[in-house]
N, C-alpha and C positions, 0 to 999 in steps of 0.2 A: 548419384543415388536416385532411385525411382520414387514413386509415390508423391508426386507434386501436389500441392494444395494451394488454396487461395486464402491469403491473410488480409483482412481489412483492418487498417490501423487508424483509429480515430484519436485525434489529439496528437497526430504525428509531429506537429510543430513544437511540441513541448520541449523546452530546453533540456530538461533532465531526462525524462523517460523516452523522449523521442530519439535522441542520439543514442541512448543506452540500447534501445531495441534494435536500432540499425547496426550498431557495433556487433551485437550478438548474432544477428542474422547473417551478416556478411563475413564474420571472422571464422565461420565454419562452412562445411559443404553439405550439411545435412538437409538443407532446404533447396538444394539445386533443382531448377526447373519449376519451382513454385512461383506464384504471382503475389507480390506485395503491393497492395493498393494503399497509398497514403491519402488520408482524408483530412481536410481542414476547412475552416470557414473563410480564412483570409487567403485569396489566391496568390498574393505576392509572397507571403511567408511560406505557404505550401510549396510554391515553385522552388524556393531556395532549399527547403529540406529535401525535395525530390532530387535536386541537383547534387546534394550531399550523398543521398542514397545511391545515385548512379555512379558517382565518383568512387565510393567505397566498393560498390559492386564490381566496377572495372578493375580497381586496384587489387582486390583480393581474388578475383576470378570466381566469385561465389555462384555465378550462373543463375541468379534470381531475376525474374521479370519484374521491373519496377513500373508502377503506374501511379497517377495522381488524379484526384477528382474532388470536387466540392459537392457532388451528388451522392448523398448517403445511400439511396436505394441501389444505385449502380454498384457501389462498393460492396454492399451486403449480398447482392444477388449471387448465389452459389458459393458463398464463403464457407470455408471449413473452420476458420477461427476469426474472432472479432476481438481486437485488442483495444482497450479503452484507457486513455490517459487524458481525458477532457476535464476541464474545470472552467467555471464561469467567472470571468474577470478576477482571476485567482488572487493576485496580491492585494488589490484594492479592498475586496470584500473580506479577505482573511485579516487584514489589518483592523478592519472594523469589528470582526468577530473577537479580536483580542482586546482592542482599546475600549469599546463600549462597556463590556462587563466590568472592566477595571474602573471605569468612571463611577460605577455604582458600588464599588467596594469589593468586587469579586477578585480574589487572588488566585490566579491560575498561570499555567506555564506556557502554553503554545496557542490554545484556542483553535485546534484543528480536529483532533480525533476524539477528545474527551472534554468535559466541561461545557459551559454554555455555548462557546464558539462552535463546537461540533454539531449542536442542534441545528444551527442556522446553515452550516455547511451541508447538512443532511437535507434540510428543507428545500434548498435550491438545487441540489445535485440529483436527487432521486427522480424528479420529473424528466430531467434530461436523459438519465439512464433508461427510464421506462419507455420514453419515446423510441429509443434505439432498440430495445429488446422486443418491443411490439413489432417492429419492422423485421427483426430477426425471425420471429415466429412465422412471418409470412414468406420471407425470402431465403432463409437459411436456418430452419428450425433445429437442425442437428448440430449446428456450429457450437463451439465452446467459446463462451464469453470470458476473456482473460482481462482482469481489472488491475490496473496500477493506480488508479485515481483514489484519492481520499474523499470521504472517510471510508476506508476499506471495510471495516466490520459492518457498518450500517448498509453499505451497498450490497454486500454478499448476503447479509441477513434478509434484506428486503427481497432480493431475487429468489432466495431459497424458499421464502414464505409465499410470495405472490407471483412468481413467474415459472413457467415450465422450462425456461432456457437453462442449460447447464452453465455453471459459473465457477470460476476459480479466481481468488485474489492472490496477488504476489507482492511480496515486500522483502526488502533486504535487512529487516530488523534483526533477524536471527544472526546475521553475520556481524552486525554491530556488537551484539552480545558476545559472540565468539571472540571478536577482536578485543573487547574490554577485558574479558577473562584472560586471554593470552597475554595482554599487556602486564597484568599483575603477576602472572606466572613466569614472565620473562621468556616466553616461547613464541616462535612464529605462529601466526593464526592457523596456517595450514597443518600444524602439528596438533591442534586442539580440535577434537571431535565432539560436537554437542548434539543432544536430542532435546528439543523443546516443545512444550505444549501450553496453550492458554488462549488468549485473545490477541488480536493484532496490537503490536507495540506494548504488550503486557504478557509475554511468555515466560514460563518457568523453565529454566534449564534443568531438566530432570536428571540428565547425565552429562558429565564433562569427563572426557577420556583422552588419553594420549593416543593419537591416531595410529602410531606405529606399534605400540605395545599392548593397547587395550586397557592399560592401567587407569583406574579411576583417579581423577585429578582433584576431586573435591577436598580431600584432606590437605593437600599441598596448597590449594587456593585459600582455605581457611587459615593456614599458618602464615602464608606470605601476605595476605590481605591485612593482617593486624598491623603491620608496620609500613604499609604502603602509603604514599602521599595522601594525607587526609583530605586534600582539596579535590581529589578525583572521585566523581560519582558519589557524593555523600548520601543522597537519598536512596540510591540503589543499594548502597552498603548498609544503610540502616535496616532496610528490608532483609538483606542477607543475614544480618546479625539476629533479627527477630524471627524470621521464618526458616532460615537454614538453606535457602536456595537463591541462586542468582537469577534476577528477573531482567528481561530485556525491555527496551533497548535504549538505555540512557535516561538520565534524570528528567530531561525535558519531555520525552514521550510518555514514560510511565507516570510521570507526575501529573499528567492530564487527568488521570483517573482517580486521584486521591485527594481527600480534603486538605491534607497537609503537603500536597505535592509541591506547592510553592516554596517549601523550605529547601528544595534542591535548585532553586533559581526561578525567577518569574520575569525574565527579560523578554520573552516572546521570540518569535522567529526573527532572524537577522535579515530584514528586507533590504537593507543597504548592501550587504554582501551579495544577496541574490541579484540585485540590479547590476552590481559590478561584474558578476559572473556572466550575466546575459550579454553585457556589452563586450566582454572578453570573447565569449563564444562567437558573437556576430563578427568580430574582427578576424578571428581564426577562420571562420567560414568563408569570409570574403577572400582572404589570402589563399585558402585552399582551392576555391573555385576559380580563381584567376591565375592559376598556374604556380602558386607558391607551394610551400611545404605542407603536407598533411601532418597534423600533430600525431606523434607516434601512438599516443593512447587511443586515438580514434580507430586504430587497427588492432586493438586488443579487446578481449571480452570484458563486459562491464561488471560481471558478477550477478546481474539480474538473471532470472530464470524463465523469462517468457519464451525465448527461442528454444531453450532446452525442453520445456513442457510441450511445445508444438511438435518438435522433432520426435520426442518420446512417444507421442500418440501416433504420428504419421507413420513411423517406422516400427511401431510395436516394441519399443525398447525395454519396457518394464523398468523405466528409469525412476530412481528415487530422487525426489526433490526435497531439500532440507526443510522447506516450510511452504505451506499454502494455506490460504484462508478459505474455509468451506463452511457450508451450513452444517450444524453439528449433527443432528439426527443420531445422537448417542455415541459419537466418536469419543467425546470426553463425557463419561457417564455421570459425573457429579456436577456438570453444568447443564443449564436448560437445553432441552432438545431444540427449541427455536431460538438459537443464537448463532453467531458466527464464531468459529474457533480457528486457531492457527496451529497446525500440526504438520508433521512430515506427510508427503503424499507420493503415490506411485503414478507415473504417466505411461499408459500403454494404449493399444488400439481400442480398448474398452472405455477409455476416457481417463478421468482422474479418480484415484482410489485413496481416500484418507487412511493413514496408518494410526491406529489407536495405540497410545502408549499407556492405556489404562486410566483410571481415575487420577485426578490431581491429588496431592496431599490435601487433606481436608481444610487446613487453615488457608492454603493457597486458593482453593476453590471459593472459600468464603471471602477472601480478599478481592477476588474478581467479580463477585456477584453484584455489588452496587453499580459498577460500571456497566455491566450487562443489562441491568434493569433500565438504566438511562438510555442505552442504545436501543432497546426494544421500544420504549415509548417514543423516542425520537423518530424511529422508523414509522410507527403508527401515525404520528403527527404529520410526517411528510407524505405518506401514502394517501392520507385522507385530506391533506391540506387544511388541517385543523389547528386553529390557534389555541383552543381549549386543551387539546392534547399536548401542544407545545409547552404550555404552562405546566402541565403535569410532569413533563419530562424534566423541566428545570427544577421543579420542587423536589424531585427525588435524586437529582444529580449531586454526588458527593462534594463537588466544588462550589455549589451554591449555598451560601451561608445566610441568606436573607430573603424572605418571601417578598418584601417590598422591593428589593433590588431585582428579583426575578421578574416582577411585573413591569418595572421600568425598562429593563433591558429588552424584555420581550416586545414592548411597544415600539421602542426605537429600532431594533433590528428587524422586526417584522415588516415595518414600513420600508426599510432599505431593501429587503429581499422580496417584497410583494410582487414585483414583476416576474419572479421565477417560481413562486409557490402556487401549486395547483394540485388537485387530486391526481394520483398516478394510475388508479385502477377504477 
């Protein structure tokens, strides 16, 4: 296929999104002749992931040119796409984002995209992102910034409001929602077609249909859900009973945005399982790179949509992607213009075009509004490096139930994150 492009992949050593992106690029031939530049801070880990990329490229015959660099400017120069999966000291700081608020009596679920933890994730992440996009303005101003990193909504909101760089956030949450619904319906996920709109990790499935017949499946879902295992997704199902729509994507994620979200579980992220997975991946990688068997799943698509978005644009495919996080600008008319929304999008030579599914049902829009307000103030706090605005963001967050706790956790986590906090514009 013609129309090669240059893809600069920052955070390519990410255990989750790094390998997923490589699988999707090399499992097809749509990006043949393109250049993939893997960028990382640690030369040793970067070299290992580059070896994996070269191995998959050779095994699949994808015909992609693979390069690696620790020089950000060299990677950006002339890029058509910039993929971001970077995080600062991810697990250590995330654990603090979760445990410190709990110490002061805050009951929350994950501490990542909503609640007080998300504020500090935003404060330390946006300066890193804006360093990158400022150099994009100089070296590849027409490139599309494709973001996998959390907190997705806050990153896309900040870029939409404060940067001329085009940006798209991608997340597999819509597929988690699809899978949960299919589980209750007793159908394979691929038989269930969903259309969702909302905010990242808090989408409303406006339509659920049988992909083969077009029949609406909401009546059957309501019938089967009544007698389904009550231990499955109790928070999501409470919302389903109250609002009439299935919300994505699982109790842990959507619980981050609700004052009562902890009722769906407040165990936090499973860091022990994460570390086990990292160790397992390192072992698989070493075996594969020393002549052993390549795990079969490395040679299958991951289900993420980064490579699909790039190819849709490069080859003018007019390709519909099930979900993308974009700056609203009226796509969902009854949510604020200056917020990040997650809706279906079309990718073609003109870029990314959001698909409006119309306004959300009014109660659903109101359900999302408090989380959006906290995201907006969190972004302002990070953009300006303002502790005063950070406190304001905490005091309007639905998960913060004490002003005293807000002040105490702000003092502690501000000091932890002080090395990373600075004005972005």
